[in-house]
C-alpha positions in Angstrom: 164.5 73.3 249.9 160.4 73.2 250.1 160.8 73.3 253.8 162.5 76.8 253.6 159.7 78.3 251.2 157.3 80.3 252.8 153.1 79.9 252.5 151.7 80.5 249.5 148.7 82.3 250.6 150.6 85.2 252.5 153.0 85.5 249.6 149.8 86.3 247.2 148.6 88.4 250.0 151.9 90.7 250.3 152.2 90.4 246.3 148.6 91.7 246.2 149.7 94.4 248.9 152.2 95.9 247.4 151.4 96.1 244.0 148.0 97.6 245.0 149.5 99.9 247.4 147.0 99.6 250.3 145.4 96.1 252.6 142.1 97.0 251.7 142.6 97.0 247.6 144.3 93.5 248.3 141.4 92.2 250.4 139.0 93.4 247.5 141.1 91.7 244.7 141.6 88.5 247.0 138.1 88.6 248.0 138.7 88.3 251.6 138.6 90.7 254.8 140.9 93.5 255.4 141.9 91.7 258.1 142.8 88.4 256.7 144.9 90.3 254.7 146.9 91.9 257.2 147.3 88.6 259.1 148.6 87.0 256.1 151.2 89.9 256.1 152.2 89.3 259.8 152.5 85.5 259.3 155.1 85.7 255.8 157.3 88.5 258.3 156.9 86.3 260.9 158.3 83.1 258.9 161.2 85.1 257.2 162.2 87.1 260.2 162.2 90.2 258.4 159.6 93.6 258.1 158.2 94.0 255.1 156.8 97.4 254.9 157.0 100.5 256.6 153.5 101.1 258.8 152.4 104.6 258.7 150.9 107.1 256.5 148.1 106.5 253.7 150.0 104.1 251.1 152.2 101.2 252.3 155.5 101.5 251.5 158.4 98.3 251.2 160.8 98.3 253.5 164.2 97.5 251.6 163.9 93.4 252.4 160.1 94.3 250.9 161.4 95.5 247.9 163.8 92.7 247.5 161.2 89.6 247.9 158.6 91.3 245.4 160.3 91.1 242.2 161.1 87.5 243.2 157.4 86.8 244.2 155.6 88.7 241.2 158.0 86.3 239.0 156.9 83.0 240.3 153.7 83.7 240.0 153.6 84.6 236.6 155.6 81.4 235.7 152.9 79.4 237.0 149.5 81.2 235.6 151.7 81.0 232.5 152.5 77.4 233.0 149.3 76.4 234.1 147.4 79.1 231.0 149.2 76.0 228.7 148.1 73.6 230.7 144.8 73.9 229.8 144.7 74.8 226.7 145.3 73.0 223.2 148.9 73.7 221.2 148.6 76.9 219.7 151.7 77.1 218.0 153.3 75.9 214.9 152.6 76.0 211.1 149.3 75.8 209.5 148.5 75.4 205.9 146.1 76.1 204.1 144.3 76.4 200.6 142.0 78.6 199.8 139.2 79.5 197.1 140.9 82.3 195.7 137.7 85.0 195.7 137.0 84.0 199.4 141.1 84.3 200.5 141.1 88.0 199.1 138.1 89.4 200.0 136.9 87.9 203.2 139.9 86.0 204.9 142.8 88.3 204.5 140.8 91.5 205.5 140.3 89.2 208.6 143.5 87.7 209.2 144.5 90.1 211.7 141.5 88.9 213.7 142.8 85.2 214.0 146.6 86.1 214.4 145.7 88.6 217.4 144.2 85.4 219.1 146.8 82.8 218.2 150.0 85.2 218.0 152.5 81.6 217.3 150.8 80.4 214.7 152.5 80.9 211.3 149.9 80.8 208.5 151.2 79.8 204.9 147.8 80.5 202.4 147.6 79.2 199.2 145.0 80.0 196.4 143.6 77.1 195.3 140.0 75.6 194.4 141.4 72.1 193.8 140.1 69.4 195.3 143.5 67.4 195.1 144.7 69.7 198.2 142.6 67.6 200.3 145.0 64.1 200.0 148.3 66.1 200.0 150.5 65.6 203.5 151.8 69.1 203.3 148.4 71.1 203.8 146.2 70.9 206.9 143.1 72.4 206.0 140.9 73.0 202.5 138.4 76.5 202.1 136.7 74.8 199.1 134.2 75.6 196.9 132.3 72.5 196.3 129.5 70.0 196.7 131.1 68.6 200.3 131.4 65.0 198.3 135.2 64.2 198.8 135.1 60.3 200.1 137.8 59.6 202.8 137.9 63.4 203.9 135.9 65.7 206.4 134.0 68.3 205.7 131.9 70.5 207.3 129.7 73.0 205.1 131.0 76.9 206.1 128.3 78.9 204.2 126.1 78.7 200.6 126.1 81.6 198.4 123.6 84.0 196.6 124.5 85.0 193.2 124.1 88.5 191.5 125.5 91.3 189.1 127.5 93.5 190.5 129.1 97.0 189.1 131.5 99.8 190.2 129.8 103.3 191.1 132.2 104.7 188.6 131.1 102.4 185.9 127.0 102.8 187.0 127.3 106.8 186.9 128.7 106.8 183.0 126.6 104.1 181.9 123.3 103.4 184.3 122.0 100.2 184.5 117.7 101.0 184.7 116.5 97.6 183.6 118.3 94.1 182.5 118.4 95.2 179.1 120.5 97.8 179.8 123.1 95.1 180.4 124.1 94.6 176.6 125.4 98.3 176.7 127.9 96.8 179.3 131.2 94.3 179.2 129.6 90.9 180.9 132.5 89.7 183.5 132.6 85.5 183.7 134.6 83.9 186.5 133.6 81.0 185.5 132.7 79.0 181.3 129.4 81.3 181.3 126.7 79.1 183.3 126.4 81.1 185.9 125.3 84.0 184.4 123.0 82.2 182.1 121.6 81.4 185.2 121.0 84.6 186.4 119.2 86.0 183.3 117.1 83.1 182.5 115.7 83.9 186.6 115.3 87.1 185.0 113.7 86.5 182.5 116.5 87.6 179.8 117.8 84.7 178.5 117.1 86.0 175.4 119.7 88.9 175.7 121.8 90.3 173.1 124.8 90.5 174.3 127.6 93.3 174.1 131.7 92.4 174.8 132.4 89.4 177.2 135.4 88.3 179.2 135.9 85.0 180.7 138.6 85.0 183.6 140.0 81.6 185.4 138.1 82.5 188.7 135.8 84.9 190.5 138.6 86.9 192.4 139.5 88.1 188.5 136.1 89.0 187.5 135.5 90.7 190.6 138.9 92.7 190.5 137.9 93.8 186.6 134.7 94.4 187.6 136.0 96.7 190.8 138.2 98.3 187.9 135.5 99.2 185.9 135.7 97.0 183.4 132.2 95.5 183.4 129.8 94.3 185.6 130.2 90.8 187.6 128.4 88.1 189.3 129.1 88.5 192.9 128.3 86.5 196.0 127.0 87.1 199.7 130.6 86.2 201.6 133.2 87.7 199.0 130.9 90.8 197.3 129.2 92.0 200.7 132.0 93.9 202.4 132.8 95.5 199.0 129.6 96.5 198.4 129.0 97.2 202.2 132.3 99.7 201.2 130.6 101.2 198.6 133.0 99.7 195.9 130.2 97.5 194.3 126.9 98.4 193.8 124.1 95.4 193.2 121.9 97.0 190.8 118.8 94.8 190.7 117.1 92.9 193.5 117.5 89.5 192.2 120.0 87.1 193.4 119.7 83.0 192.4 121.6 80.1 194.1 125.3 79.6 193.4 125.8 75.7 192.4 127.9 74.6 195.1 129.1 76.3 198.8 131.9 77.0 200.7 133.0 73.9 202.8 136.0 73.8 204.9 137.5 70.1 204.9 141.1 68.3 205.8 142.3 64.7 205.9 140.6 62.9 209.1 144.2 62.0 210.1 144.6 65.7 210.9 141.1 66.7 212.3 142.1 66.2 216.1 145.4 68.3 215.9 144.8 71.3 218.3 146.2 74.1 215.9 143.8 72.7 212.9 141.3 72.2 215.7 141.6 76.3 216.5 141.4 77.4 212.5 138.3 75.7 212.1 136.8 77.1 214.9 138.0 80.7 214.1 136.7 80.3 210.6 132.8 79.3 211.9 133.1 81.8 214.9 134.3 84.8 212.5 131.2 84.2 209.8 128.6 84.4 212.8 130.3 87.2 214.4 130.9 88.8 211.4 127.0 88.6 209.3 126.7 89.8 206.3 125.3 93.3 205.2 122.1 94.4 203.5 123.4 94.2 199.5 120.6 96.0 198.5 120.4 99.0 200.6 122.8 101.3 198.1 121.5 99.9 195.0 117.9 100.8 195.9 118.8 104.1 196.3 120.9 104.7 193.2 118.3 102.9 190.6 115.4 104.6 192.5 117.3 108.1 192.0 117.9 107.6 187.9 114.4 105.5 187.7 112.1 108.5 189.0 113.5 111.1 186.3 112.5 108.3 183.4 109.2 106.9 183.7 109.0 105.2 180.3 112.2 103.4 181.6 110.0 101.8 184.3 107.5 100.7 181.7 110.2 99.1 179.6 111.5 97.3 182.4 108.1 95.7 183.0 107.5 94.7 179.4 111.1 93.4 179.3 109.7 91.1 182.5 112.3 92.2 184.9 112.0 94.8 187.9 114.4 97.3 188.9 115.2 97.9 192.2 112.5 101.2 192.4 110.2 99.0 190.4 107.2 97.4 192.8 107.8 93.9 194.7 106.5 91.3 192.4 106.8 87.3 193.1 109.2 85.6 191.1 109.8 81.7 191.5 113.8 81.2 192.0 115.0 78.5 189.3 117.9 76.3 190.3 120.9 76.9 188.4 123.0 74.2 186.5 125.2 71.8 188.1 128.9 73.4 187.8 132.0 72.1 189.2 134.2 74.5 190.2 134.2 77.4 191.2 137.2 79.9 192.0 
């Protein structure tokens, strides 16, 4: 059968010429001379004993024989290209089960999910909101995006991002109840996404451990406390990853120019035996490239504007802030040593 097939290069010249409508355009596409394309077409016509183009006029026109041959040649080249691509890329189809810290899942991964599915349309994702390290040993979970110290024996893990923590509040609530200094927090509901340690750490760094607190609500994870802040329920602690985009869109404001390092960090982790699976590797590589290509916005821009406009109307407020030992964003910058927070076990 192979002896009855026309030669490959003349077929390429024919397909490109028919598709582009001219010999010159085909020559440019294939990076050869005009004469080479004409020679290849003549060679093909001789090999099949048929005329493929009607000569004459500015644009070449296919003969009935050429019109019959073109779809088959076009389809064959497309099939060859698809098969070659499949041979040279890893398997990118199938199901991938992923657990993810709830706040990271809701506020970072899901808003960017379309970027992954557009690049890998044949991968079906199952997403589970959890920060439970027990999933690292689960045979039905492929990858864990987890908050912790990176020490999980028997598993592969890689640091994805460190975090800085800072108070966040909705613009609506801030307009109704200003935050001119850290002492104004006593007039707000304090929203906790843990057992209270993170707020204690931030207040200690702000020299306000003795702050008389008002109402406080404790929630199971940072996603809930952040959502509560979005709904004007109080002031929560956000972080540079999950709250960054909310601040950039103006849905939340970081009213104070002070951050503290989180106890732990976000890691990508999985069992050693699944790390080599191509479908696992493409997701892990995408997580790192997505973070690198989507840097976190400057968090304090909107906060500075709003706090300055409020503080400038009330000079006594600024003096009180200095007496309290904490600077609002509008105050002159002074050096401040950041205290390392106490160790905590979980963040969700």
